[in-house]
N, C-alpha and C positions, 0 to 999 in steps of 0.2 A: 391185503395191506401189510406193510412191513411192521414188525413188532420189535420194540426196543425194551431190554430188560437187563438185569444183573443176575448172572448165574448164581452168584453167591447167596442171593435171597431165595432161590428156588431149590437148592439142594436139600434133600431130605435129612441128611446127617449133618447136624450142627449148622443150620442156616445163619447167615450173618443178620444180626438184629440192629446194626448201627444205621442210622439214617444217611450219613455220609461216610461210607466205610472206605472210599478210595479204590475199591475194586473196579475192574474194567466193566464197560457196558457192551452188550451184544445186540446186534440188530439181525433179526431173522426175516427172510423173505423167500418168495418163490420165483423161479425163472418163468418166462413166458409159457402158457399152456394151462393156466388155471391150476386146479388141484393135481393135474398130472404133471405140472412143472416140477423140476428138481428143487428141493429146499436147500437154501444156502444160509449161512450166517457168517458174520464177521465182527470181531471185537475192537473196540476203541477205548482210549483212556477216559474220555468224557461222554455224557449222555448226549451233548450237543453234536459231537462228531458222528456218533452212531445214528442219530436221527437224520442228520444231513445225508449220510450215506444211504439210508433207507429211502429217503425221499427221492434221491437221484435215481436209484434202481427202479422205483415205481414210475418215475417220470420217463426214464429210458424205455420201459416196457410200453407205456402209452404211446410214446413217439415212434416205436418200432426200431429203436437204435440200441437195444440192449445187447451187450456182448458178454459171453461167458468168460469170467476172469481167468479160468484155467487155460483157455486157448492162447492167452498171451504169455504163459509160463514157459513156453518153448525157448530154448537158447537161440542166440543169434547164429551160432555155428550149425545147430540142427535145422533151423529154418532156412538158412543159406543152402544147405545141402538139399533140402526138400524142394526149394524154389528152383535151384539150378537144374535138378533132374527133370523138372517139368518144362524146361525151355527147349525150343527148337532153334538152335543157333549153329552158325558155321564153326568149323574146327579152329580157325584163327581167333574168332571171338571168344570161343570157350577157353582158349589158351589165355587170352588177355583177362578174362573174368576170373579165371582160377588164380592167375598170378596176383591180381589185385586182392583177392580174398586171403590168399595165403601170406602175403607180405604186409598187408595194412589192416584189413577189416577184422579178421579173426584174431590176430595178436592183440588187437585194441579192445574189441567188443565181444569176441566169440563166446565168453562165458556168461555174459549178461542175458537175462531174458528179454525178448523183444518188447514186452510191455514196459520193462524198466529203462529202455533206451530213451534218452532225452536229446533235445536239440543240441545241447552242449556236448554230448557224447558224439553225435554226428560231426560237429565242428572239430572235435578232437581227431577224428580220422583224417579229415582235411589237413589239419595242422601236421600230423605225422607225415603225410605225403610231402607237404611243403618243406618240412625239416629234413626229409630225406633227399631234397634237391630236385624233385620232379618239376618240370616246367608247368606254368599255369595252364597251357593248352592240354598237357598230358593229364593233369589232375581233373580238368573238366571232362575228359574222356573217361577217366577211371570212376568217377562218381555216377556214371550212367547206371551200372548195375546196383550201386548203393541205393539210388532213388527207386530203382525198379523193385528191389527186394522188399522195401518197406512199403511201397505202394501196394504190392501184392499182399502184404500182411494186413493192410486196411481193407483191401477188396475181399479178402478171405475171412473177415471178421475175427482176426487175431488181435488187432489193436484198434482203438477208436480214432487216434490222431496220428498223422504221419510226422515223425520227428525230423524228416528231411526238409519240411517246409521252412523257408527262410534261410536255408543254408547259404552261407557266404563263401565265395571262392576267390582265390588270388586273382588279381587283375591281369588279364591276358594282354600281351602286346598286339598291336595292330596286325590283322591277317594280310593286309595289303603287301603284295610282293615288292621287294626292293628292285628298282630298275637295274641296280648293279648286278642282280642275279639273273638277268636276262642276257644270254649270249648273243653276240651280233651274228649276222649271216656269215661273215668270214670266219668267226670262231666255230660255228656249227660245222662248216665245211672242213675246217682244220681238224676238229675232233673226229669227224668221220674218217678222214684220211689217216689219222694216227692209230686208229683201231685195226685189228686184224680184218681182212676183207670179209671173212665169214660172219662178223658181227657188225659190219658197217651199216647194214640195213636197219639195225636197231635204232641208230641215230636218226635215220630218215623217217622212220615210223613214229618216233616220239616227237621230233621237231616238225614233221610234215603232216602228221594226222593227229597230234595231241594225245597219243596213247600214253598210259602210265608205263614205266619201264617194265613191270611185271606182265602187262598186257602185250607188249612187244615181244617178250620172250616166249609167250604162248601162241605167237602167230602161226597160222597154217595156210596152205594154198587156197583153201575154200573161203578165206576171209576176203580175198581179192575178188570182187564182183563188178568187173568193168570199171565204171567211174565212182564206184562206191566201196568203202572198206567197212566190213562188218566185224566188230570185236565182240566176242561172247565168252572169253575165258582168259584166265591169267595163270602164272605159275607161282608156286609158293615152296618155301623150304621149312615151313611151320607144321607141315603135316596135314593130311586130309581126314584125319579121324578113323582111318582104316589101316593104320600101320605103315603108310607110305610118307616118308619125310618130304621128299620132293614130289610134288603132284600138281595137276591141273585142276583148278577150282573155279567156280562162278566168278563173275565180276564183282568188284566192290559195290556194296549197296544194292546188289541185284540177287535174284533168285536163280537157281539152275535153269538154264534154257533161255534166260533173258539175254538180250543183246542191244547194242546201239550201232548206228551206222553213221559214217563220216564221209563227206565228199572227198574223193580222191583226185589229186592233181595228176596230170598225164605223166609227169616226169617220175612221180612216186610209183605209179603203176608200172612203168618201165623198169625202175629199180627192183621192184618185187620180181618181175619176170627175169631180169638178169641174175638176180641172187639165186632163183630156183634153177636156172639153166647151169650156173657155175657150181653150185653146192648141193643140188638135189634137195630131197625132203627126208624126213625121218619118221619112224614109227616107234614111239616111246610111251610108256605108262598107259597102254591101251588106246592110244591115239595115233592116227596116221596122218601124213601130210604136213608134219610140222617143219617150219622153216629153219629152226635153230636147234642146236645140241652142243654139248660141251665137247672138248677134244676127246674125252673118254667115252663119249657116246651116251651121256646122261642128259636129263632134262636141263635146259638152261634156266638159271635163277639168278637173283641178285648176287648170291654168294659167289658164283663162278664168273659172272659178268664183270663184277667190280674189280676183279684182279686186273683185267685188261683196261678197264676205265681209269684206274689209278695210275697205271703206267702211261697212259695217254696224257693225263693231266700233268704228270711230272715232266714229260717231254715237251709239252707246250707251255709250261709255266702257268697253268690255269688252275682254278680251284672250284670249278662247277661240279654239280651232282647231276646224274642222269635225269632227275626229275626237272631240273632247270630248263631242259630242252622243251618241256611242256609250256613253260613261260614264253619261249620264242614263238610257239605256235599260237598261243592266246593273243599275245601282243600284236602279231602279224595280222590275225583275223580282225581284231578290233581297229587296228590302224587302217584297214581297208574298208571300214564302215559296216562290217558284219555286226548284227545285233547281239547284244549280250545274251539273250535268250538262246540263240542258235549256238553261240560259243559254249554256253553252259551245257547244252545238250550233247554237243560233240565231245567235250571233255569228260562227261560222265559224272558231273557233280550231283550231289544229292538234291540240291535246290539251287535256284538262280541266285539266292542270297549269298551262297558260298562264292560263287563267281564274281558277284558284285563287290563283296568284301575284299576279294583278292586282286581283281583286275580293274574294278571300276574307275580307278584313278588313271588308267591308261587310255581311256576312251579319248581319241584325238579331238583337239579343239574344243573340249567340253568347257574349259574356263572362258574362252573367248565367246562361245555361244551363250554362256550364262551372263556375261557382261552385256552382250548385245540384246538379250531378251529383257534384262532389267532396264536398259537404256530406252528401249522401244516402249516398254510398259509405262515408264514415268515421263516420257517426252511431253505429253500435254501439260504436265505440271511443272517440270523443271527444264532448263535449258543450260547448256554448257557455255560459259563465258570464255571467249577466246581472244578478244580484242583489246585487253588491257594486260599490263605486266602481271606475272604470277604473284609477286609480292604484294600487289594491290588488290587482289581479288580472292575469293574463295573458289572452290572447285565447282559448286553448284550455286545457282541463284534462282529464287522463285520467279517463274514467268509472269509477265504482266497479264 
């Protein structure tokens, strides 16, 4: 059991003889393990505080939730480094995590011990990002490693409570795509014709198969499999973690070797064949059969493609981004009655919820179907009155 005493009363040389001397009170207890457990002590200004701490430590031991106080004394900076070194993450993710830590987390909390971090401290990190002008959606992404690093501290018995619980983030705007960002068929064709012929197929792959721009840049002849298109990699200029700035990397949200397949329209298959016949294939960064490369013979990425894209937009008087061509694909599929689940799978979204939040409002006739469903459900109870002037009646009247 924990023992509470005043050290001033127990010292051999000149012990304190006052009943209420005002000296601190010390509580002494052992860590789990009985007599073999490490002996600890902590001092408090009053006897009541010392006894309360001792009782808590004993209760924690009985409940099996006791934590070594020293384990929480590691700084946020040191714990971040230890946690990050244990993660298996992609180079792009590592870059994003490191940028978040260097710009926001460590300057704000780096010197504090993880045990001393409070919910207010966590909220301050969010406020710093908000003051820096980051979008709400970006902040929501940046706090992912923040939550993970403190959850790991709890899981590794460094701290008892997660200070990130209850974190409040800036309200994000709706994810629903603005119909004005969806190019028309005529505009898609115009964009393709305005680009150099060697990059025209990128437009067709993004608009006709729903590929992300970076996925279209990494296209190769083995992706074309009859009436199916298999996408299994993308290009990046953020580096692959092995010293290569421009590289071929796995798909977003997927592990190396994963892929997704998309139904391929006949016309798109013919465009792939035409492109290969006219422009051949390329062997770059250890891969062969690539359909695209830069004029200088390097891997095609956003960086080099956007030069030609911007020129096309200026010539056409448009302001679309390459990613907007994916909106054309999604809206076309939904208008044809393809299920949201299939569209989500073909787009490569992490979950169908992302697809629903982005494109759910584009499902054709959904409003009319909703009206019809409610009308049919309530028909036995209500009937619409149509035989009297509108100013003399309500919309609905209870049926007899």
